[in-house]
C-alpha positions in Angstrom: 15.4 29.5 5.2 17.4 26.4 6.3 16.0 23.4 8.3 17.0 23.6 11.6 19.4 20.6 12.2 22.8 20.8 14.1 25.7 21.5 11.9 28.3 18.6 12.6 31.7 17.7 11.3 30.1 14.4 10.0 28.9 13.2 6.6 25.2 13.9 6.6 23.0 11.2 5.3 19.6 12.5 4.3 16.7 9.8 4.1 13.4 10.9 2.2 10.8 8.4 3.2 10.1 6.5 6.4 8.6 3.3 4.8 10.5 0.0 5.0 13.4 1.1 3.1 14.2 4.1 4.8 13.6 3.0 8.4 16.0 0.1 7.6 18.7 2.4 6.1 18.3 4.4 9.0 18.6 1.8 11.6 21.5 0.0 9.9 23.6 3.5 10.3 23.1 3.6 14.0 26.7 3.3 14.8 28.1 4.8 11.6 30.0 8.1 11.9 27.5 9.9 10.1 24.4 12.3 10.7 21.2 10.8 9.8 18.4 13.4 9.0 14.7 11.5 7.8 11.9 13.7 6.1 8.5 12.4 6.0 5.2 14.2 5.4 3.9 11.9 8.2 5.3 11.3 11.8 4.7 7.6 11.9 5.6 4.2 9.8 2.8 2.6 8.4 2.7 -1.2 8.2 1.1 -1.0 4.6 0.3 -5.2 4.3 -2.4 -4.8 7.0 -4.1 -1.3 5.5 -6.9 -3.7 4.3 -8.0 -4.8 7.8 -8.3 -1.2 9.1 -10.4 -0.5 5.9 -12.8 -3.4 6.7 -13.1 -3.0 10.5 -10.6 -5.5 11.7 -8.0 -3.2 13.3 -7.8 0.3 14.5 -4.9 2.5 12.5 -2.8 2.9 15.6 -2.3 -0.7 15.8 -0.3 -0.9 12.4 1.5 2.7 12.4 4.5 3.5 14.6 5.9 7.0 15.6 9.2 7.4 13.8 10.7 9.5 17.0 9.8 6.7 19.2 11.3 4.1 16.9 14.6 6.0 16.9 14.5 7.1 20.6 17.8 5.4 21.3 19.8 6.3 18.1 21.8 9.3 18.9 22.9 10.2 15.5 19.1 10.2 14.2 17.1 13.3 13.7 13.3 13.5 12.2 11.9 16.4 10.6 8.1 15.9 9.2 7.9 17.9 6.1 6.9 17.6 2.4 10.2 17.5 0.1 9.6 19.9 -2.8 12.7 19.7 -4.9 16.2 18.1 -5.1 19.2 20.1 -6.6 21.6 17.2 -7.2 24.3 20.2 -8.3 24.4 22.1 -5.2 23.5 19.0 -2.9 20.5 20.8 -1.5 17.0 19.7 -0.7 14.0 22.2 -0.6 11.5 21.2 1.8 8.1 22.7 3.3 10.1 24.0 6.4 13.6 25.0 4.4 16.5 23.8 2.5 19.0 21.4 3.8 22.6 20.5 2.3 23.3 16.5 2.1 26.4 14.5 1.6 24.6 11.5 0.8 20.9 11.0 -0.3 18.5 8.4 -0.3 15.2 8.8 -1.8 12.6 6.0 -0.6 9.2 7.8 -1.2 7.9 4.6 -2.5 4.8 4.6 -4.7 1.2 5.9 -5.0 -1.8 4.2 -6.6 -2.0 4.2 -10.6 -5.3 4.8 -12.0 -3.8 4.8 -15.9 -5.6 8.0 -16.6 -9.0 6.0 -16.8 -12.1 8.5 -16.8 -13.8 8.8 -13.2 -11.7 6.5 -11.8 -9.2 8.8 -9.5 -11.8 11.0 -8.1 -14.5 8.3 -7.6 -12.6 5.1 -6.6 -11.0 4.4 -3.3 -6.9 3.7 -3.2 -5.7 1.8 -0.5 -1.9 2.9 -0.1 -2.1 5.0 3.6 -4.0 5.3 6.5 -6.1 8.2 5.6 -7.3 6.2 2.7 -7.9 3.3 4.6 -10.2 5.3 7.0 -12.0 6.8 4.2 -12.7 3.4 2.6 -14.0 2.0 6.0 -16.4 5.3 6.2 -17.5 4.5 3.0 -18.2 0.7 3.6 -20.3 1.6 6.6 -22.0 4.5 5.0 -23.3 2.4 2.3 -25.0 -0.1 4.6 -26.4 2.9 6.7 -27.8 4.3 3.6 -29.2 0.8 2.1 -31.4 0.5 5.1 -33.0 3.9 4.5 -33.7 3.8 0.7 -36.7 2.2 -0.7 -35.3 2.1 -4.4 -34.0 -1.5 -4.8 -31.7 -0.9 -7.4 -29.9 1.9 -5.6 -29.9 -0.5 -2.3 -28.0 -3.2 -4.4 -25.7 -0.6 -5.7 -24.9 0.4 -2.2 -24.1 -3.4 -1.0 -22.0 -4.1 -4.1 -18.5 -3.7 -4.4 -15.7 -3.8 -7.0 -12.1 -4.4 -6.2 -10.0 -3.8 -9.1 -6.7 -6.1 -9.3 -6.2 -9.2 -8.0 -2.7 -9.1 -6.3 -2.4 -9.6 -2.6 -4.1 -6.4 -1.7 -7.3 -6.9 -4.1 -7.4 -10.4 -3.1 -7.2 -9.8 0.7 -9.8 -7.0 0.3 -12.1 -9.1 -1.5 -11.9 -12.0 1.1 -12.4 -9.3 4.0 -15.4 -8.3 2.4 -16.8 -11.7 2.0 -16.1 -12.5 5.6 -18.1 -9.2 6.4 -21.0 -10.4 4.3 -21.0 -13.7 6.1 -20.1 -13.2 9.7 -21.0 -9.3 10.7 -23.4 -7.6 8.2 -26.4 -9.9 8.7 -26.2 -9.2 12.5 -25.7 -5.8 12.2 -27.9 -4.9 9.4 -30.8 -7.6 9.6 -33.2 -5.5 7.7 -31.3 -6.2 4.5 -31.4 -9.1 2.4 -27.3 -9.8 2.2 -27.8 -12.3 -0.4 -28.1 -9.6 -2.9 -24.7 -8.1 -1.7 -22.2 -8.7 -4.7 -18.4 -8.7 -4.2 -16.4 -8.6 -7.7 -12.8 -9.0 -8.1 -11.8 -7.6 -11.3 -8.3 -8.8 -13.1 -6.9 -7.9 -16.4 -4.8 -10.8 -16.5 -5.7 -14.6 -16.7 -5.3 -15.4 -13.1 -5.4 -14.2 -9.9 -2.2 -13.3 -7.8 -0.2 -13.3 -10.9 3.1 -12.6 -9.1 2.8 -16.1 -7.5 2.9 -19.8 -8.5 0.1 -21.2 -10.6 -0.8 -23.8 -7.9 -1.3 -20.9 -5.4 -3.0 -19.0 -7.8 -5.6 -21.7 -8.4 -6.0 -22.2 -4.7 -6.7 -18.7 -4.1 -9.3 -18.5 -7.0 -11.1 -21.7 -5.5 -11.1 -20.5 -2.1 -12.4 -16.9 -3.1 -15.4 -18.4 -5.3 -16.3 -20.6 -2.2 -16.7 -17.6 -0.4 -19.0 -16.0 -2.8 -16.6 -13.8 -4.7 -17.2 -13.2 -8.3 -13.9 -13.3 -10.2 -13.6 -11.6 -13.5 -10.5 -12.6 -15.4 -9.0 -10.6 -18.7 -11.6 -8.0 -17.8 -10.4 -4.7 -18.1 -12.0 -1.4 -16.6 -12.9 1.3 -19.1 -14.3 3.9 -16.9 -16.6 4.4 -13.6 -19.1 7.1 -13.1 -19.8 6.5 -9.3 -22.6 4.2 -10.0 -21.6 1.8 -12.6 -18.3 0.3 -13.6 -17.9 -0.1 -17.2 -15.9 -3.1 -18.7 -14.5 -3.4 -22.1 -16.5 -5.4 -24.1 -19.9 -3.7 -22.7 -20.5 -5.3 -19.6 -21.3 -2.9 -16.8 -21.7 -3.6 -13.1 -23.5 -1.8 -10.5 -21.6 -0.6 -7.6 -21.4 2.6 -5.4 -17.8 1.6 -4.2 -14.8 0.5 -6.4 -11.6 -0.3 -4.6 -8.9 0.4 -6.8 -5.5 -2.0 -6.2 -4.6 -2.5 -10.1 -1.2 -0.5 -10.0 1.1 1.8 -8.7 3.5 4.4 -9.9 6.7 5.8 -8.4 6.7 8.7 -6.4 9.6 10.5 -7.9 10.6 14.0 -6.7 11.3 17.0 -8.7 14.6 17.4 -9.7 15.0 13.8 -10.5 12.9 13.6 -13.4 15.8 12.8 -15.8 16.2 9.4 -14.1 12.7 8.4 -14.3 11.9 5.1 -16.1 9.1 3.0 -16.5 6.1 3.0 -14.1 7.4 6.5 -12.7 10.3 4.7 -10.9 13.8 6.0 -10.8 16.6 4.1 -12.7 19.6 2.7 -10.4 22.5 0.7 -10.9 23.2 -2.4 -9.1 24.2 -0.2 -6.0 21.2 1.7 -6.0 22.5 5.0 -7.2 20.4 7.0 -9.1 21.4 7.3 -13.0 23.8 9.9 -13.4 24.5 10.3 -9.8 27.2 9.2 -7.6 26.0 10.3 -4.2 22.2 10.1 -4.6 20.3 7.1 -4.2 17.0 5.4 -4.5 15.7 2.3 -2.8 12.5 0.5 -2.2 9.2 0.5 -4.6 10.8 3.7 -6.0 14.2 2.1 -7.5 14.1 0.5 -10.7 17.0 -1.8 -11.1 17.1 -4.0 -13.9 18.9 -7.5 -13.6 19.2 -10.5 -15.4 16.5 -12.1 -12.9 14.5 -9.2 -12.6 14.5 -7.4 -16.5 11.6 -5.0 -15.3 12.8 -4.3 -12.0 12.4 -6.0 -8.3 8.8 -6.4 -7.2 7.4 -3.7 -4.9 7.3 -5.8 -1.7 8.8 -5.3 1.8 11.5 -7.6 1.4 13.0 -5.8 -1.4 12.8 -2.6 0.3 14.2 -4.0 3.6 17.3 -5.6 2.2 18.1 -2.6 -0.2 17.8 -0.2 2.9 20.1 -2.5 4.7 22.9 -2.9 2.3 22.5 0.7 1.1 23.6 1.6 4.8 26.8 -0.9 4.4 27.7 0.8 0.8 27.6 4.3 2.4 29.8 3.2 5.1 32.2 1.7 2.3 31.9 5.1 0.6 33.1 7.0 3.8 36.1 4.6 4.2 36.9 4.2 0.3 36.1 0.7 0.3 34.5 -1.5 -2.3 30.9 -1.4 -2.8 28.7 -4.5 -2.8 26.0 -5.0 -5.4 22.6 -5.7 -4.7 21.1 -9.2 -4.7 17.6 -9.7 -4.0 17.0 -12.9 -1.7 13.3 -13.9 -2.3 12.3 -15.4 0.8 8.5 -16.3 -0.5 5.4 -14.7 -1.0 2.2 -15.1 0.8 -1.5 -13.7 0.9 -4.4 -14.5 3.1 -7.9 -14.9 2.1 -9.8 -15.2 4.8 -10.1 -17.3 8.1 -8.2 -20.4 8.0 -7.4 -19.7 4.3 -3.8 -18.5 3.0 -1.5 -19.4 0.2 2.2 -19.2 0.1 5.0 -19.8 -2.2 8.1 -20.5 0.3 11.2 -21.6 -1.6 10.3 -24.9 -3.5 7.2 -25.2 -1.0 3.7 -24.4 -2.0 1.5 -24.0 0.8 -2.2 -23.6 1.5 -4.8 -23.5 4.1 -4.5 -23.3 7.7 -0.6 -23.9 7.8 -0.3 -21.1 5.5 -2.7 -18.8 7.3 -1.0 -19.2 10.6 2.5 -18.6 8.6 1.2 -15.6 7.2 0.0 -14.1 10.8 3.5 -15.3 12.3 5.3 -13.1 9.7 3.2 -10.2 9.7 3.3 -10.1 13.5 7.3 -10.3 13.4 7.3 -7.4 10.9 5.2 -5.0 12.9 6.8 -2.2 14.5 6.5 -2.3 18.6 5.5 -4.6 20.9 2.5 -2.9 21.7 1.2 -3.1 18.2 1.9 -6.9 17.9 0.1 -7.4 21.0 -3.0 -5.5 20.2 -2.9 -6.8 16.4 -2.8 -10.4 18.0 -5.6 -9.8 20.7 -7.8 -8.5 17.7 -6.9 -11.3 15.6 -7.7 -14.1 18.4 -11.0 -11.9 19.4 -12.2 -12.1 16.0 -11.3 -15.7 15.6 -13.1 -16.9 18.6 -16.4 -14.6 18.2 -16.4 -14.2 14.2 -16.5 -10.2 14.9 -14.8 -7.6 14.2 -15.1 -4.6 17.0 -13.8 -1.4 15.0 -17.1 -0.8 12.7 -17.0 3.0 13.6 -17.5 5.9 11.2 -15.1 8.1 12.6 -15.3 10.8 9.9 -18.1 10.7 7.3 -17.0 10.2 3.8 -18.4 12.3 0.6 -19.0 10.4 -2.1 -18.7 11.9 -5.7 -21.1 10.8 -8.2 -20.9 11.8 -12.0 -23.8 12.6 -14.0 -24.2 14.3 -17.4 -26.7 17.4 -17.9 -29.0 17.4 -21.0 -27.7 20.7 -22.0 -23.9 20.0 -21.7 -21.6 17.2 -23.0 -19.5 17.7 -20.0 -19.7 15.5 -16.9 -20.7 17.0 -13.7 -20.0 15.8 -10.2 -22.2 15.9 -7.3 -21.0 15.0 -3.7 -23.2 13.1 -1.6 -23.0 11.9 2.1 
């Protein structure tokens, strides 16, 4: 069965993935003499940097997502199909999907990354990732269900575990999530759950390295550490998680932390597709040359988080941030047009426009060229940048109104359990050495 798309006398560019890399490539091909076909298993683009705010009740998911068909409604050469890609045949130039097969002239794989649990016991099934909207909604339900359960139990140890949260990984996602939980503890939960002694609620941020925000400057790292500590977050550096059984986090060295909820943001692995295994390198990413061509291929490209391009400045590959994906998508569009018109290709050179991370109300840090920003100025700049890159005027307006309302009222208005989440807890039966898994609301 073939995918139902028009057959034109034009080169066909197939894009797999509607993230930052994929949409920028497609948009930059708007006036090119090509047919652009995009596949994604969702029919929307997700603004991932704000997923933690969906998870902590600050935003609704529709304010950080935008329909892909609507995004390209004025692009005549663009076709979208919602499907999962199952295999890539680089010899026949055919892609197999859940809705049929399709031939390509040029293929761009922009499938991004997924959470990497490093094979640690119990973590993949019992901890919560934060890479997409369903995961963010699950985490929001878990957080609120914890406190609903805490007011019902008379077991002090269980109540404490329900109110404790462990965030693993102190990069921007982990740091911002820990800060948002700290603000919930300070401003929201004491009113919603007046029966509980919120002084017992513990938020732990665990980092295997020697500092938070390891990808930013030492000054920004120290400023973020101080700000989080003042907000009551317990920061554990040089700490490695060994396992999690749904009730306790076991750290290397013998320390245990009681927590019913673990949020995992400690690493990612590339979402490589079947058929491209020979090009997969470190971290599950696809090895590419300086033009984003997949190793051993001439008309297959990988861009964004999935691409592993080793350069003198980035020997381990570029960082998995939106700016890399945006710039690679835009340059690849130029190079595909150059291939069509038999012009020279341009090598990718990443322009680092800076890194920022927010910690909480009036608190953020930023490395913008030679400047090291912190406090209110960094926080306002962080908000402005995120509003700018959100897709759609409505989304920008809704997010701005939510942020303004939260700032004035110290409230987060989306504390809704849309779909109750079933928790898995691992335990051991005395008659067997195998761990058993129990589901609890």
